[in-house]
C-alpha positions in Angstrom: 87.9 104.0 71.3 87.2 105.9 75.1 91.3 106.4 74.9 90.9 108.0 71.5 88.5 110.4 72.6 90.5 110.7 76.2 93.4 112.0 73.9 90.8 114.3 72.0 89.6 115.8 74.1 93.5 116.6 75.7 93.0 114.5 78.9 96.3 112.4 78.7 98.7 116.0 77.9 96.8 117.7 81.0 96.9 115.3 83.7 101.0 114.0 82.2 102.0 118.5 83.0 100.2 118.2 85.7 101.7 114.8 87.1 105.0 115.1 85.8 106.9 116.4 89.2 105.2 113.9 91.5 105.1 110.9 89.1 106.3 107.0 90.2 103.9 104.8 88.6 101.3 105.9 86.0 98.8 107.9 87.8 97.3 108.8 84.0 96.6 105.4 83.7 94.9 105.0 87.1 93.2 108.3 86.5 92.0 107.2 83.0 90.6 103.6 84.7 88.3 105.7 87.0 86.8 107.3 84.9 85.7 104.9 82.4 84.8 102.9 85.6 82.5 105.1 86.1 81.2 106.0 82.7 80.3 101.9 81.9 79.0 101.6 85.2 78.4 105.2 87.2 75.9 103.6 90.2 79.7 101.7 91.2 82.9 103.3 93.1 83.8 100.2 94.4 84.8 98.1 91.2 87.8 100.1 90.1 90.0 97.1 91.9 88.1 94.4 89.3 
């Protein structure tokens, strides 16, 4: 559900255009995980590694 919202808001396309020249890994996926983690637990910045 969150991924569908991410795509509907256009974040996926925007980050792909911005990050394309600098990508050696899936940076957009990492950004998506950080945003979703923050939405689920706004007080925790250290739980991203889980």
